[in-house]
N, C-alpha and C positions, 0 to 999 in steps of 0.2 A: 442159556444158563439153565441149570436143573431147577424145575419149579418146586421141588420138594424142600428147597433150602430158602432161608430168610434172606431179605435184602442185606442184612449185616454180613451174611456169608458171601453174598454176591460181591461184596467189596474186597474180598480177600484174594482175588485172582488177578494175575497178569504179568508175571515175569520169571525168567529162568536163566540158569547158567548155560549159555550156549558156548561152552568152552572145552577145549581139550588141549593137552600139552604133550610135548615130545619128551620121552624118557631118556635120561642120559645113558651113555654107553655102559657105565658101571652102575650096579644097583646101589642106591643110596643107603647109608646106614640109618638106623632107626632113632638115633639121638644126636644132638648137636655136639660138636667138638668142644674141647675145653675152652677154646677162644670165644665161643659163642656169645657169652654175656658181655664181652669187652669190646666188641667192634660194631657199634651202631653208627652207620654212615648217614649223612644228610644227602638227599637226592636232588640232582639238578637235571636229570635226563628226561626224555619223553617217555610216555607210558607205552607198554607193549601189549598187544592183544594176545590172549590165549588162542592159539590156532585151533581150528577144527581138525578132526581126524582125517577128513578127506583132503584137506589143503593145509598141511602144516607149514609154518614159517618160522624162521629164526630172526626175522628183521625186528629191529628196535626203533624203527623210524616213524611208524604210523600210530598216533595216539588213538585209543578206543573211545575216549570220552572227550566231550567238548571242553574248550577253555573255561576257566572259572567265570561265572556270570551267565553262561549259557547252560541249558539243560540238555543232558545226553539223550540219545535215541533209545527208546525202550522196546523197539521192535525185535523180532527174532534174529536180526542181523547183528545184534550187539549183545554183550554180556555185562551186567552191572550187579555187583554185590558190594554195596557201599552204605555204611551206617554213619557217615561223617556228619551229615546234616539231615534235618527232617525230610526235605525234598528228596535227597539222595536215597534215603531209606524207602520212601514210598515209590520212587522210580524203580528201585531194585525189586520191590515186591511185585509190581506189575510187570516188570521185565521177566521175572520168574514165571508168572502166569502165562505170558505170551509165548515163552519157551517151553511151556508145559512141564516145567520143573517144579512140581507142586510141593515136594518136600522142602525145597529152598523157600518157597513162598510161605509155607506153614511155619518155618523156623523164625520168621520175622515177628511173630506174635508171642506174647507172654501168656495170653489167655487161651491156650490151645484146648483145654477142656471144654470151654464154651464154643469152640469151633467144631466140636465132635472129634471123632477119631481121624487120623490122617487119611484113612481109606474113604471116609465120608467126605472129607474136605476135597480130596482130589476128584472123586466122582461127581461132586457138585459142580465142577467146572468142565466136565467132559464135553459139554456142548458149546463152550466158549471158544471162538476162533481167534479173536484179538481184542485188545482194549487200548484206547488212547486216553490220555488224561490231561487235565489242566488244573491249575492251582489258584486259590484265592490267597489273601494275606495270611501268613502263618504267624500265630501268636505264641508267646511263651511266658512261663512263670516258674520261679524257683520255689521249692518246698521240700523240707526235710532231706537235704543232701542230694536232691534230684532236680533236673530241669524237665518241665512238661511242655510239650508243644501241641497245639491244636491246629490241624491241617484240613481246611475245606478243599474239596475237589469235585470236579465234574468228570464222570466216567462215561465214555462212549464205547460201547462194546458191540461186537458183531458175532452172532451165533453161527454155528457151523452150517445152518441152513440159510444163511444170508440175512437173517432178521436183525435189524439194528435195535439197540436198547440204550437208554440214556438215564443215568442216575446222578443225583447230587449226594455226596458222601462227606462224612466228617470223621477224622481219625484223631485219637489222642495218643501221642508218643511219649515215652519216658526215657531219659538218659540219666542213670545213676552216676554221680560224680566219679569218674575213673580214678582220680587221685585219692579218694577216700578208702580204696580197697587196700588192706594190709596183707592179704594172702589170696591165692586162687580159690575158687573160680571167680571170674568177673562177668557181670551182666552187661552186654552192650545196649545201645539204643534199640528200642523195640516198640511194637504196637500194643497198647494196653486197652483201648476202647475203640469201637467203630460202630457206625450206623449209617443208613442210607435210605433214600426214598426216590421214587420216580420223579422226574422233572415235569412239572405241569406245563401244558401247552401254552405257548406265548410268553413264557418267562425267559428273560435274557440270562446268559451265563453270569454276567457281572452281578445282577440282582440276586441270583440264586446263591452265588458264592459268598456274598456279603451277609447272608442270613441263615445259611443251612445249619451251621453248628448250633446257633441259638435255638432254631426250630426243633432240633433233635435233642435239646437239653444237654448239650455237651459243654464242659467248662471252656471258657475263652480267656486267655491271658491278657495282661495289660499292654504288653509290647507286641507290635506286629511288624512284619516285613515280608518282602517278596520271596518266593521260592528261589533257592540258589544251591549250587554245589560248592565244595571247598576248592581252594587253589591247589591243584594237583602237584605242583612242583615246590611247594613251600612246606618243608618238614620242620620248620623252626618251632619253638615253644609257643609262638603267637598263633599258630594254626592248629586245627584238630583234624587228623586223618585217621579214619578207621575204614579202610577200603581194601577189599579182597578181590577186586575185579580182574587183576592179572598179577603175574609174579612181581613186577617192579612195584606196583602199588602196595602189595603186601609188605615188601621190604621198606618202602617209604613209611607205611603206617607203623611198622616196628620201630624204625628210627625216630619217628615223630614222638612215639610214646617214651622213648629214652630221653629225648630232648625235653619233654614235658615232665620228666621224673614220674611217669605213670608206669611203674615197673610191673605191676600185675597185668596191665594191658599188654605191655611188651612181651611178657612171658606167654600170653594167650595166643600169640601168632605161631607158636611152635607146635608141632605134632609129636606125640610120644617122646617127649624129652625125659631123659633120666637125670638131668641136672636138677638138684633140689632148688626150690624157689628161693630159699634163704641164701644160698650160694650165688644164684643169679642176681638177686637184689644187691648183695654186698659188693659184687664186682661192678655192677652198673652205677652204683652211687659214686664211684671214683671218676665217672665221666662227666665233664661239664657240657660238652657239645660235640656233635659229629657232623661231617659233611661228606658227600660221596659223588662220584661219577660212575655211570654204568656202561658196560659194554653190551655186546649183542646177546640177547636171550636165546638159548637153545632149548627147544621143547620137543618132546616125543611122547606120543600116546602108545600104550601097550596094554592090550586086553582090558581096556577101560580105565587103567591106572595111568594118570598123566603126571609126568615129571618134567621139571624145568630147571635149568642151571642159569644163574645170573652172575657174571663177573662184575666186580666193582673195585674202585680205588677209594679207600675210606680214610678220611683225615679226622683223627680223634684228638680232641683237646681234653686233658685231665684236670681235675680240680686242683692239683698241685702245680699247675702251670705248664707241665710238660706236654709234648705233642708228638704223635707218631702216625705215620702213614702206613697203611696195610694194603696188600693185594688180597682181595676177599672173594670167595666163591660161595654163593648161596644155592642150595638145592631145595626146591619146593615140590609139593605133591597135592593132587586132588583126585579122588575117584570121580569119574565123569558124572556130573550132576544128574543127567538124565537116567542113570542107572541106580542112583541112590534111592532106595525104596523103604527104608526103615528109619524112623527118627532115632537120634537126632541127626540133622544134616551136618555133614563134615565139610567145611569150606576149604578153600585153598590155604595151605599153611607151609611153614618152613620146616624142613626135615633136618638139614645140617648146615653148619657154617664152618668153613675152613679158612685160615688166613696165614699170610706170611708177611712179617715186617719188611718194609721197603728201605733200601739204603737211601741216605740223604741225596737229594737231587735226581732220584730215579724218574724216568720218563713215564708219564701216565699211560700212554698208548702201549708201551711194552708191558707194564704191569697188568693192564686189562687183558692183553693177549695171553698172558701166562697164568692168570688168576685161577682158571678152572682146568688147567692142564694136569 
């Protein structure tokens, strides 16, 4: 790590978007269709990995993240952009560092002025080869419409010259209550404070993790729990999904926001929408719940611009008790994270939604096959 930077900066490194996507045969439009706000499906399928440019795939069979209760791999072989839980956010941060996607790592903090310029931030990690992490008990406390999480961590890094380094760190994260927003923009979960120090020789990780936040004078909440990630297949109102790791997870997060009546958050998953937020909200308040099945994701990279299409069968129940099934096609886009060089970072997002009402008794397999045709 670059010696000119403080230990607090040292903690800001380790994860990136190692993802690329296959662009559809037709250039997607820049705004959602008129049906966009009215078709939020609930997801029950497995998660699909954004393929790399060198080895694209359209398969929807291999999940990129581990099942709920296990922590995902943050190495360069995976791509994690997840703000659903405190552990997921910190894993995403260090995944971005490991992938050398420093703009993405930089984007997870609210105190970017205290981190220096983005150029200073990225150069400060130029000699970091990899980082692995472990968590202590994560505490939380609510205050003024936000939930604050205190996250103790052990960071084991390896420099590009092979030198190992070990630090104990403490991060304070903030999640402003998504349901409190009445209009865009929305602020997702983010890092507000950080500090670290070298681990003393002979100190066990468990002892260090139990005291590091207090020793760094960080606030510690009253309730504590083990590091965990969210259940990826549950988009009901009882779960919280804010995950942009791949196309299906973005759609799941969008639908989860609809089911939770967090309409500003749902709106935030779109790129360049021309639909006014007031129209979007008015249409979505008519929806009581949604569920969906997904077909095979098609992804294509082109000149660093990654597009994916996701077919789905969406079952929507409205507040008046009526129900309608739709064949839906979602188009998503991201500029390859490794080539994004100017803040703000632009994550994977939805470009368009098109839909066709299904006839009563229509076969799901047939609807999935035709959704994106």
